[in-house]
C-alpha positions as CSV (number, residue, x, y, z in Angstrom):
1,M,31.2,141.0,175.1
2,R,30.7,144.9,175.0
3,T,28.0,146.7,177.2
4,I,27.4,150.4,175.8
5,I,25.9,153.2,178.1
6,S,25.7,156.6,176.3
7,I,25.0,159.8,178.1
8,Q,22.8,162.3,176.5
9,G,21.1,165.5,177.0
10,G,21.4,169.2,175.8
11,M,24.6,171.2,175.8
12,A,25.3,172.2,179.3
13,S,23.6,169.5,180.7
14,G,26.6,167.9,182.6
15,K,27.4,164.7,179.8
16,T,31.2,165.1,180.0
17,T,31.4,166.0,183.9
18,L,29.6,162.6,184.7
19,A,31.2,160.8,182.1
20,R,34.4,162.0,183.9
21,A,33.1,161.2,187.3
22,L,32.6,158.0,186.3
23,E,35.8,157.3,184.8
24,D,37.6,158.5,187.8
25,A,35.5,156.1,190.2
26,Y,35.5,153.2,188.1
27,P,38.8,152.8,186.3
28,E,37.8,149.5,184.8
29,L,35.3,151.4,182.4
30,H,36.3,152.3,179.0
31,V,35.2,156.1,178.7
32,Y,35.2,157.8,175.1
33,Y,34.2,161.5,174.7
34,E,32.8,163.3,171.9
35,N,35.5,165.0,169.6
36,P,33.9,166.5,166.6
37,Y,36.8,168.5,165.6
38,P,38.3,166.3,163.0
39,I,35.4,166.0,161.0
40,V,34.9,169.5,161.2
41,Q,38.5,170.4,160.1
42,K,37.7,167.9,157.2
43,R,34.2,169.5,156.0
44,K,36.1,172.8,156.1
45,E,39.1,171.5,153.8
46,L,36.3,169.9,151.2
47,G,34.3,173.1,151.5
48,L,31.1,171.6,152.6
49,D,28.3,173.9,153.3
50,I,25.9,172.4,155.8
51,R,23.2,175.4,154.9
52,T,22.9,173.3,151.7
53,E,21.0,169.9,151.1
54,D,24.3,168.4,149.7
55,G,26.5,169.8,151.8
56,F,24.7,168.4,154.7
57,V,24.5,165.2,153.4
58,E,28.2,164.5,153.0
59,N,28.8,166.3,156.5
60,Q,26.5,163.7,158.0
61,R,28.3,161.1,155.8
62,L,31.7,161.8,157.5
63,F,30.1,162.2,160.8
64,I,28.5,158.3,160.5
65,Q,31.4,156.7,158.9
66,A,33.8,157.9,161.5
67,E,31.2,156.9,164.2
68,I,31.1,153.5,162.9
69,E,34.6,153.0,162.6
70,R,35.1,154.1,166.1
71,F,32.6,151.6,167.0
72,R,34.8,148.7,165.3
73,H,37.6,149.2,167.6
74,F,36.1,149.4,171.2
75,P,37.3,146.8,173.2
76,D,35.0,144.5,175.2
77,G,34.0,145.5,178.4
78,H,31.8,148.3,179.9
79,I,31.6,151.2,177.8
80,I,30.5,154.5,178.8
81,L,29.8,157.3,175.8
82,D,29.6,161.1,176.0
83,R,27.2,161.4,173.8
84,G,26.9,158.1,171.0
85,P,25.0,157.0,167.9
86,E,21.6,158.1,168.9
87,D,22.6,161.5,169.1
88,L,24.2,161.7,165.6
89,E,20.8,159.9,164.3
90,F,18.7,162.4,166.1
91,Y,20.8,165.3,164.8
92,T,21.2,163.8,161.5
93,L,17.4,163.6,160.6
94,H,16.0,166.8,162.7
95,Y,18.7,169.6,162.0
96,P,17.1,170.3,158.7
97,Q,13.7,170.8,159.6
98,I,14.4,172.7,162.4
99,H,15.7,175.4,159.9
100,G,12.9,174.9,157.7
101,Q,14.1,172.5,155.5
102,D,12.2,169.6,154.0
103,W,15.3,167.6,153.2
104,D,14.8,163.6,153.0
105,M,17.6,162.4,155.2
106,E,16.1,159.2,155.6
107,S,16.4,158.5,152.1
108,R,19.6,160.4,151.6
109,L,21.4,158.3,153.8
110,K,19.4,155.1,154.3
111,T,22.4,153.1,153.8
112,E,24.4,155.0,156.3
113,L,21.6,155.4,159.0
114,E,20.7,151.5,158.6
115,A,24.4,150.8,159.5
116,L,24.4,153.3,162.3
117,R,21.6,152.1,163.9
118,R,23.4,148.5,164.3
119,Y,25.3,150.1,166.8
120,R,23.0,151.5,169.0
121,S,23.7,151.9,172.7
122,D,22.2,149.4,175.4
123,L,20.9,152.2,177.8
124,I,20.8,155.8,177.5
125,I,21.3,158.1,180.7
126,Y,19.5,161.3,179.5
127,L,20.5,164.5,181.6
128,H,17.6,167.1,181.5
129,A,17.6,170.7,182.7
130,P,15.6,173.3,181.8
131,D,16.7,175.8,179.2
132,H,17.4,178.7,181.6
133,L,19.5,176.6,183.6
134,L,21.5,175.4,180.7
135,R,22.0,178.5,179.7
136,E,23.5,179.6,183.3
137,R,25.7,176.7,183.0
138,R,26.8,177.7,179.8
139,D,27.8,181.3,180.9
140,A,29.5,180.0,183.9
141,D,31.8,177.3,181.9
142,H,34.9,179.5,180.6
143,T,36.6,176.1,179.5
144,R,34.6,175.9,176.3
145,T,33.2,178.4,174.1
146,R,30.0,176.5,173.1
147,Q,29.8,178.6,170.1
148,S,27.1,176.5,168.5
149,F,24.7,176.6,171.6
150,E,22.2,179.1,170.0
151,Q,22.2,177.1,167.0
152,H,21.3,173.8,168.7
153,Q,19.0,175.3,171.3
154,P,15.7,174.7,169.2
155,L,16.6,171.0,169.0
156,W,16.1,170.3,172.7
157,A,12.5,170.3,172.6
158,L,12.4,167.3,170.1
159,E,15.3,165.4,171.7
160,E,13.8,164.2,175.2
161,K,10.5,162.9,173.3
162,W,12.7,161.3,170.7
163,Y,14.9,159.2,173.0
164,K,11.8,157.8,174.8
165,Q,12.0,155.0,172.1
166,F,15.3,153.7,173.6
167,P,16.0,152.2,176.8
168,V,16.5,155.8,178.6
169,Y,16.9,156.5,182.1
170,P,16.5,159.9,182.8
171,I,18.0,162.4,185.4
172,D,16.5,165.4,186.1
173,T,19.9,167.4,186.9
174,T,17.8,170.8,188.0
175,A,18.5,170.8,191.7
176,K,21.3,168.3,191.7
177,T,24.8,168.7,192.2
178,P,27.5,166.9,190.0
179,E,28.0,164.5,192.8
180,Q,24.6,163.7,193.2
181,V,23.8,163.3,189.5
182,R,26.8,161.0,189.5
183,Q,25.2,159.0,192.7
184,A,21.9,158.6,190.6
185,A,23.8,157.3,187.7
186,V,25.8,154.7,189.8
187,H,22.3,153.5,191.2
188,Q,20.9,153.1,188.1
189,L,23.9,151.2,186.6
190,S,24.4,149.2,189.4
191,S,20.9,147.9,189.4
192,I,21.1,146.7,185.8
193,G,25.0,145.0,187.0
194,F,26.6,147.5,184.8
195,L,28.6,148.8,187.9
196,R,29.7,147.4,191.3
197,R,27.5,148.9,194.1
198,E,29.9,151.6,195.6
199,N,30.1,150.0,198.9
200,E,31.1,146.8,197.1
201,I,34.4,148.6,195.9
């Protein structure tokens, strides 16, 4: 049996930091990190232009197929995802409209989206931070270029509202250190029986 928790939030909100902290504290967890680069490379090889409807459809089809295949190979147990299927679904549906396109992704990718929705997470931890703080964190992080930061930024206004349809636990990271964010996540995950309480370790 598998239980899947995904960590969601805007770029530079601390998703990977939280996932790594949970992985370090609870070695029994299976933690998986977002890795879009193989699909990005494949997109380049195929010459797909995501600024066109057909190019975007094929790009998202590749991502959805890869995500479903990844889920099929997950082991039993407790799984933490840095992002996850809900993020991919959201991006597929909303990216075109943010760029002024009326592409009907629900129809164009009906089969793929229906398949993807069978793999939704059991709980989402959503890390919230205001835009100015995300920008500060972006500028302070020299380990990643985050070249798509500006491109994705308008999506964040829609993201939090969209995620409310799922079982979601929000954490406002505005005035929290990474350790405090970890503690908040552990408290929630312990309360639902996903993790042992830290005083039980």
